[in-house]
C-alpha positions as CSV (number, residue, x, y, z in Angstrom):
1,M,31.0,-48.6,-26.4
2,V,33.3,-48.7,-29.5
3,W,31.1,-51.1,-31.3
4,M,28.0,-48.9,-30.5
5,E,29.7,-45.9,-32.0
6,N,30.7,-47.8,-35.1
7,F,27.1,-49.0,-35.4
8,A,25.7,-45.5,-35.0
9,W,28.0,-44.0,-37.7
10,G,27.3,-46.8,-40.2
11,V,23.6,-47.2,-39.8
12,G,23.2,-43.5,-39.1
13,S,24.8,-42.5,-42.3
14,I,22.4,-44.8,-44.3
15,L,19.3,-43.8,-42.4
16,G,20.3,-40.2,-42.6
17,A,20.6,-40.5,-46.4
18,E,17.1,-42.0,-46.6
19,L,15.7,-39.2,-44.5
20,V,17.4,-36.7,-46.9
21,R,15.9,-38.5,-49.8
22,D,12.4,-38.4,-48.3
23,I,12.8,-34.7,-47.4
24,Y,13.9,-33.9,-51.0
25,H,10.9,-35.8,-52.4
26,T,8.5,-33.9,-50.1
27,L,10.1,-30.5,-51.0
28,A,9.7,-31.5,-54.7
29,H,6.0,-31.4,-54.2
30,V,5.9,-27.9,-52.7
31,F,8.9,-26.1,-54.3
32,T,8.0,-25.3,-57.9
33,P,11.6,-25.5,-59.4
34,L,12.0,-28.9,-57.9
35,Y,8.6,-30.0,-58.9
36,R,9.3,-29.2,-62.5
37,L,12.1,-31.9,-62.3
38,H,10.1,-34.3,-60.2
39,N,7.0,-34.1,-62.4
40,W,8.9,-36.2,-65.0
41,H,8.7,-39.0,-62.5
42,H,5.0,-38.8,-62.3
43,R,4.6,-38.7,-66.1
44,V,6.3,-42.1,-66.5
45,F,3.9,-44.7,-65.4
46,R,0.4,-46.0,-66.2
47,P,-1.6,-47.4,-63.2
48,D,-0.2,-51.0,-64.0
49,L,3.2,-49.5,-63.6
50,T,4.3,-50.0,-67.2
51,P,6.2,-47.0,-68.6
52,V,4.3,-44.6,-71.0
53,S,7.4,-44.6,-73.2
54,E,11.0,-45.6,-73.0
55,D,12.2,-42.1,-73.7
56,I,10.1,-40.5,-70.9
57,Y,11.3,-43.3,-68.6
58,R,14.9,-42.6,-69.3
59,Q,14.5,-38.7,-69.1
60,A,12.7,-39.0,-65.7
61,H,15.9,-40.5,-64.2
62,W,18.1,-37.7,-65.5
63,Y,15.7,-35.0,-64.2
64,N,14.6,-36.6,-61.0
65,D,16.5,-39.7,-59.8
66,V,20.0,-38.5,-60.6
67,P,19.6,-35.2,-58.8
68,E,17.9,-36.9,-55.8
69,A,20.8,-39.4,-55.5
70,S,23.3,-36.6,-55.9
71,V,21.7,-34.8,-52.9
72,M,21.8,-38.1,-50.9
73,L,25.5,-38.6,-51.8
74,S,26.4,-35.0,-50.9
75,F,24.9,-35.5,-47.4
76,T,26.9,-38.7,-46.8
77,L,30.0,-37.0,-48.0
78,I,29.5,-34.1,-45.5
79,L,28.9,-36.7,-42.8
80,L,32.1,-38.5,-43.8
81,A,34.0,-35.2,-43.6
82,I,32.6,-34.7,-40.1
83,A,33.7,-38.1,-39.0
84,H,37.1,-37.6,-40.5
85,I,37.6,-34.3,-38.5
86,Y,35.9,-35.2,-35.2
87,S,35.8,-39.1,-35.0
88,P,38.5,-40.5,-37.4
89,E,38.1,-43.9,-35.8
90,Q,34.6,-44.3,-37.2
91,Q,35.2,-42.7,-40.6
92,G,35.3,-46.2,-42.2
93,F,31.8,-46.8,-40.9
94,A,30.6,-43.4,-42.0
95,L,31.9,-44.4,-45.5
96,L,29.1,-47.0,-45.6
97,G,26.6,-44.2,-46.3
98,C,28.7,-42.9,-49.3
99,I,28.9,-46.4,-50.8
100,Y,25.2,-46.8,-50.2
101,T,24.1,-43.6,-51.9
102,F,26.7,-43.9,-54.6
103,G,25.0,-47.2,-55.6
104,F,21.8,-45.2,-55.9
105,L,23.5,-42.7,-58.2
106,L,25.0,-45.3,-60.4
107,S,21.8,-47.2,-60.8
108,A,19.9,-44.0,-61.7
109,I,22.5,-43.1,-64.2
110,A,22.2,-46.8,-65.6
111,R,18.4,-46.4,-66.0
112,G,18.9,-43.0,-67.6
113,M,21.3,-44.5,-70.1
114,G,18.9,-47.3,-70.9
115,I,21.2,-50.1,-69.9
116,P,19.4,-53.4,-70.4
117,N,17.7,-54.8,-67.3
118,A,18.9,-51.9,-65.1
119,D,15.3,-51.1,-64.3
120,K,14.4,-54.6,-63.3
121,L,17.4,-54.9,-61.0
122,T,17.3,-51.5,-59.4
123,D,13.8,-49.8,-59.8
124,L,12.0,-52.4,-57.6
125,T,9.1,-50.2,-56.4
126,H,8.0,-49.5,-60.1
127,L,8.1,-53.1,-61.4
128,P,4.8,-54.0,-63.2
129,G,2.8,-57.0,-62.3
130,E,0.2,-58.1,-59.7
131,F,0.8,-57.1,-56.1
132,S,1.7,-59.9,-53.7
133,S,0.9,-58.1,-50.4
134,P,-0.8,-55.0,-49.0
135,P,1.2,-51.8,-48.3
136,A,4.0,-52.7,-45.8
137,P,4.0,-50.9,-42.4
138,W,7.7,-50.1,-42.2
139,M,9.4,-50.7,-45.5
140,V,8.2,-49.2,-48.9
141,N,7.0,-51.9,-51.1
142,R,5.5,-51.6,-54.6
143,T,2.0,-51.5,-53.2
144,Y,2.9,-48.6,-50.7
145,H,4.6,-46.6,-53.5
146,W,1.8,-47.2,-56.0
147,R,-0.4,-45.0,-53.8
148,H,1.9,-42.1,-54.2
149,H,1.4,-42.1,-57.9
150,F,-2.3,-43.1,-58.2
151,D,-4.0,-42.4,-54.8
152,N,-2.6,-39.1,-53.6
153,Q,0.6,-37.5,-54.9
154,N,0.7,-35.3,-51.7
155,A,1.2,-38.3,-49.5
156,Y,3.3,-41.5,-49.3
157,F,6.5,-39.6,-49.9
158,C,9.0,-42.2,-48.5
159,G,11.4,-44.2,-50.7
160,T,12.7,-47.1,-48.5
161,F,11.5,-46.6,-44.9
162,T,8.1,-45.2,-44.0
163,V,9.3,-43.2,-40.9
164,L,8.9,-39.7,-42.3
165,D,5.4,-40.4,-43.6
166,K,4.5,-41.7,-40.2
167,I,5.8,-38.6,-38.5
168,M,4.0,-36.2,-41.0
169,G,0.8,-38.2,-41.1
170,T,1.1,-38.9,-44.8
171,A,1.3,-42.7,-44.6
172,L,-2.5,-42.9,-45.3
173,S,-4.4,-40.4,-47.3
174,L,-8.1,-40.1,-46.4
175,K,-8.9,-37.4,-49.0
176,G,-11.4,-38.6,-51.6
177,K,-11.7,-42.0,-50.1
178,T,-15.1,-43.6,-49.6
179,V,-15.4,-44.5,-45.9
180,A,-18.3,-46.5,-44.6
181,V,-18.9,-46.6,-40.9
182,T,-21.2,-49.1,-39.2
183,G,-22.9,-48.1,-35.9
184,A,-23.0,-44.7,-37.5
185,S,-25.9,-43.4,-35.4
186,G,-23.9,-44.1,-32.2
187,T,-21.7,-41.6,-30.3
188,L,-18.4,-42.7,-31.7
189,G,-19.8,-43.4,-35.2
190,Q,-21.1,-39.8,-35.5
191,A,-17.8,-38.5,-34.3
192,L,-15.9,-40.5,-36.8
193,L,-18.2,-39.4,-39.6
194,F,-17.6,-35.7,-38.7
195,H,-13.8,-35.9,-38.6
196,L,-13.7,-38.1,-41.7
197,H,-15.7,-35.4,-43.5
198,L,-13.2,-32.8,-42.3
199,K,-10.3,-34.9,-43.7
200,G,-12.0,-34.9,-47.2
201,A,-13.3,-38.3,-47.1
202,K,-16.6,-39.3,-48.8
203,I,-18.6,-40.7,-45.9
204,L,-21.2,-43.3,-45.8
205,A,-23.3,-44.2,-42.8
206,L,-24.3,-47.8,-42.2
207,T,-26.9,-47.8,-39.5
208,S,-30.0,-49.7,-38.2
209,S,-31.8,-46.3,-38.0
210,E,-34.6,-45.6,-40.6
211,Q,-33.7,-41.9,-40.6
212,T,-31.1,-40.1,-42.8
213,L,-28.2,-39.0,-40.6
214,N,-26.9,-35.4,-40.7
215,L,-23.7,-33.6,-39.8
216,T,-23.5,-30.1,-38.5
217,V,-20.4,-28.3,-39.7
218,E,-19.9,-24.6,-38.9
219,G,-23.6,-24.2,-38.4
220,E,-24.5,-25.8,-41.6
221,T,-26.5,-29.1,-41.7
222,I,-25.1,-31.6,-44.2
223,P,-27.1,-34.8,-45.0
224,I,-25.0,-37.9,-45.0
225,K,-25.6,-40.8,-47.5
226,T,-27.3,-43.3,-45.1
227,V,-27.9,-47.0,-45.8
228,T,-30.1,-49.0,-43.4
229,W,-29.2,-52.6,-42.6
230,K,-29.7,-55.1,-39.8
231,V,-27.5,-57.5,-38.0
232,G,-27.9,-60.9,-39.8
233,Q,-28.6,-59.2,-43.1
234,E,-25.0,-58.4,-44.0
235,Q,-25.4,-59.8,-47.5
236,Q,-27.6,-56.9,-48.4
237,L,-24.5,-54.7,-48.4
238,A,-22.7,-56.9,-51.0
239,E,-23.5,-54.6,-54.0
240,L,-22.4,-51.5,-51.9
241,L,-19.0,-52.8,-50.5
242,P,-17.1,-52.9,-53.8
243,K,-17.5,-49.1,-53.9
244,V,-16.0,-48.6,-50.4
245,D,-12.3,-48.0,-49.9
246,I,-12.4,-48.1,-46.1
247,L,-14.8,-50.0,-44.0
248,I,-15.0,-49.2,-40.3
249,L,-16.7,-52.0,-38.2
250,N,-17.9,-50.0,-35.2
251,H,-21.3,-51.5,-34.3
252,G,-21.7,-53.4,-31.1
253,I,-23.8,-54.2,-28.1
254,N,-23.3,-54.3,-24.3
255,V,-25.6,-56.3,-22.2
256,H,-23.7,-55.3,-19.1
257,G,-24.2,-57.8,-16.3
258,L,-26.7,-60.1,-18.0
259,R,-25.8,-63.8,-18.6
260,T,-28.9,-65.2,-20.0
261,E,-29.0,-67.5,-23.0
262,E,-30.6,-64.6,-25.1
263,A,-27.8,-62.2,-23.8
264,I,-25.0,-64.7,-24.7
265,S,-26.5,-65.3,-28.3
266,Q,-27.1,-61.5,-28.9
267,S,-23.6,-60.5,-27.7
268,Y,-21.8,-62.9,-30.0
269,E,-24.1,-62.3,-32.9
270,V,-23.7,-58.6,-32.8
271,N,-20.1,-58.1,-31.5
272,T,-18.4,-61.1,-33.2
273,F,-20.2,-62.8,-36.0
274,S,-21.9,-59.9,-37.6
275,C,-18.5,-58.0,-37.8
276,W,-16.9,-61.2,-39.1
277,R,-19.4,-61.7,-41.9
278,L,-19.0,-58.0,-43.0
279,L,-15.2,-58.4,-42.8
280,E,-15.2,-61.5,-45.1
281,L,-17.8,-59.9,-47.5
282,F,-15.6,-56.8,-47.7
283,L,-12.4,-58.8,-48.2
284,S,-14.0,-60.7,-51.1
285,T,-14.2,-57.3,-53.0
286,V,-10.4,-57.0,-53.0
287,R,-9.6,-58.2,-56.5
288,T,-7.3,-55.6,-58.3
289,N,-4.0,-54.0,-57.5
290,A,-5.9,-50.8,-56.7
291,D,-8.0,-52.7,-54.3
292,I,-5.0,-54.2,-52.5
293,A,-3.4,-50.8,-52.3
294,K,-6.3,-48.7,-51.2
295,K,-8.9,-50.9,-49.4
296,E,-8.7,-51.2,-45.6
297,V,-10.8,-52.5,-42.7
298,W,-10.8,-50.9,-39.3
299,V,-12.3,-53.1,-36.5
300,N,-13.3,-51.8,-33.1
301,T,-12.4,-54.7,-31.0
302,S,-12.0,-52.5,-27.9
303,E,-9.7,-52.5,-24.9
304,A,-11.7,-55.5,-23.6
305,E,-9.3,-57.7,-25.7
306,V,-6.8,-57.5,-22.8
307,G,-8.6,-56.0,-19.9
308,P,-11.9,-56.1,-17.9
309,A,-14.8,-54.0,-19.1
310,L,-17.1,-54.9,-16.1
311,S,-19.3,-56.7,-18.6
312,P,-18.3,-60.4,-19.0
313,L,-20.3,-61.0,-22.2
314,Y,-18.9,-57.8,-23.8
315,E,-15.4,-58.9,-23.0
316,L,-15.8,-62.5,-24.2
317,S,-17.5,-61.5,-27.5
318,K,-15.0,-58.8,-28.2
319,R,-12.0,-61.0,-27.4
320,T,-13.2,-63.7,-29.7
321,L,-13.5,-61.0,-32.5
322,G,-10.1,-59.8,-31.7
323,D,-8.5,-63.2,-32.0
324,L,-10.4,-63.9,-35.3
325,I,-9.1,-60.6,-36.7
326,T,-5.5,-61.6,-35.6
327,L,-5.9,-64.9,-37.4
328,R,-7.4,-63.3,-40.6
329,R,-4.6,-60.7,-40.7
330,L,-2.1,-63.4,-41.5
331,D,-3.2,-63.7,-45.1
332,A,-5.6,-60.8,-45.6
333,P,-5.6,-59.2,-49.1
334,C,-5.6,-55.7,-47.7
335,V,-4.7,-53.7,-44.5
336,I,-6.7,-54.6,-41.4
337,R,-6.4,-52.2,-38.4
338,K,-7.6,-52.8,-34.9
339,L,-9.2,-50.1,-32.8
340,I,-8.3,-50.8,-29.2
341,L,-10.4,-48.1,-27.4
342,G,-10.7,-47.3,-23.7
343,P,-13.9,-46.3,-22.0
344,F,-15.4,-43.4,-23.9
345,K,-18.8,-41.9,-23.0
346,S,-21.6,-43.4,-25.1
347,N,-25.1,-45.1,-24.9
348,L,-23.3,-48.4,-24.5
349,N,-21.1,-47.0,-21.8
350,P,-22.7,-44.0,-20.0
351,I,-20.0,-44.0,-17.3
352,G,-17.1,-43.6,-19.9
353,V,-14.5,-41.0,-19.1
354,L,-13.1,-40.2,-22.6
355,S,-14.6,-37.8,-25.0
356,P,-15.7,-39.7,-28.2
357,D,-14.9,-36.7,-30.2
358,W,-11.4,-36.8,-28.9
359,V,-11.2,-40.5,-29.4
360,A,-12.3,-40.1,-33.1
361,Q,-9.6,-37.5,-33.7
362,Q,-6.9,-39.8,-32.3
363,I,-8.1,-42.8,-34.3
364,L,-7.7,-40.8,-37.5
365,K,-4.4,-39.3,-36.5
366,L,-2.9,-42.7,-35.7
367,A,-4.4,-44.2,-38.9
368,Q,-2.8,-41.5,-41.0
369,A,0.6,-42.5,-39.3
370,D,-0.2,-46.0,-40.5
371,V,-0.5,-47.4,-37.0
372,R,-2.1,-50.9,-37.5
373,D,-3.1,-51.4,-33.8
374,I,-4.6,-48.1,-32.8
375,I,-4.8,-47.9,-29.0
376,V,-6.7,-44.9,-27.5
377,T,-7.1,-45.2,-23.7
378,I,-6.2,-43.7,-20.4
379,N,-5.0,-47.1,-19.0
380,P,-1.2,-47.3,-19.5
381,L,-1.2,-51.1,-19.0
382,T,-3.0,-51.5,-22.3
383,F,-0.1,-50.0,-24.2
384,L,2.1,-52.8,-22.7
385,A,-0.3,-55.7,-22.4
386,F,-1.9,-55.5,-26.0
387,P,1.4,-55.6,-28.1
388,I,2.6,-58.6,-26.0
389,K,-0.8,-60.4,-26.4
390,E,-1.0,-59.7,-30.1
391,F,2.5,-60.9,-30.8
392,W,2.2,-64.2,-29.0
393,V,-1.3,-64.9,-30.4
394,S,-0.2,-64.1,-33.9
395,A,2.9,-66.2,-33.5
396,Y,0.8,-69.1,-32.2
397,F,-1.6,-68.9,-35.1
398,K,1.3,-68.8,-37.6
399,L,2.7,-71.9,-36.2
400,F,-0.4,-74.0,-35.9
401,S,-2.6,-72.9,-38.8
402,R,-2.2,-72.7,-42.6
403,K,-3.5,-70.9,-45.5
404,S,-6.3,-72.5,-47.5
405,A,-3.9,-72.6,-50.5
406,D,-1.4,-74.6,-48.3
407,L,-4.1,-77.0,-47.4
408,T,-5.1,-77.5,-51.0
409,T,-1.4,-78.2,-52.0
410,T,-1.1,-80.8,-49.2
411,A,-4.3,-82.5,-50.4
412,L,-3.0,-82.6,-53.9
413,K,0.2,-84.1,-52.8
414,R,-1.7,-86.8,-50.8
415,N,-3.7,-87.7,-53.8
């Protein structure tokens, strides 16, 4: 028990300081006196994260980073005082938080004084250069923080850990994003378009229907930009996808109990290969730092990945798609989310028990909390079975497959 108490005081003081930092940052965007100081931080960087000027860069640390680190240090000193009074045996571990935050204060002062290389050593989330990975799910990397500056300043508040953003629903901003939804004329597609519109997204309907789709919002009919496409003709969307920030692959087919040659071919063509072609087409548009930071793909693989759907070909084709997505995630240039959805009522599943409107709301809520595997179902076993399945399948793929770059390197070595 003693080691657990020591661990709690040590780690708790550090995590508490980070939480205080994130709360301070959030308040700086809503409390005018703090925003006047924090605004210096937003004046510093160009989109490539190079400073506008050395003078503004240094001033920003005196006005923003030093006060922020001082608040963090004050919190850990208060925590140390509490440990000294009520749990003196653990005060040495509580001191870890003070040392941790004092390091932030010293580095902020060093950057404010213009000490050579202090920025390169201590201001890691603002280093210029090409992004090497998409926004991280739990730790703030450069790509994640870039979005706070150049995507939406009222989101992505966290400095080191992303927990507070997840809780507040600010780990993904949908406002102003161009979001394209396939299967848009379907029940879930229409519900997604409706709630995306309410979130401030610019919606784009991708459908096989020849008619322009509409939304009804507070009694007003709003036409949606509609693009007609057919399965097998994904290449026709090649000029459109570079303008899309988030692509939601939601189209599918359910042949129910059929097992004919035609049913097999149709199920895999629609549910698996069409989605795969669109995924790869979209990923090929991820070229710049802004694309890596902002672009995403959401793939509706369904609960059939880990459970029965009373439709064997639906299950088989969706499981294949799910495994391909797991494989592609290993080196994808942007975020890929899975939508693991239970039985919602639709034309594909008239006996579904979930409301598609409620399912759509839950999808967006979890996406804004940066959940990468979005599970919405009434089956509690899915919440247990899917993470286990995804972990082991992903581990297997990591062990027994390689990136194309690795294969190229191996071939060059052999030659």
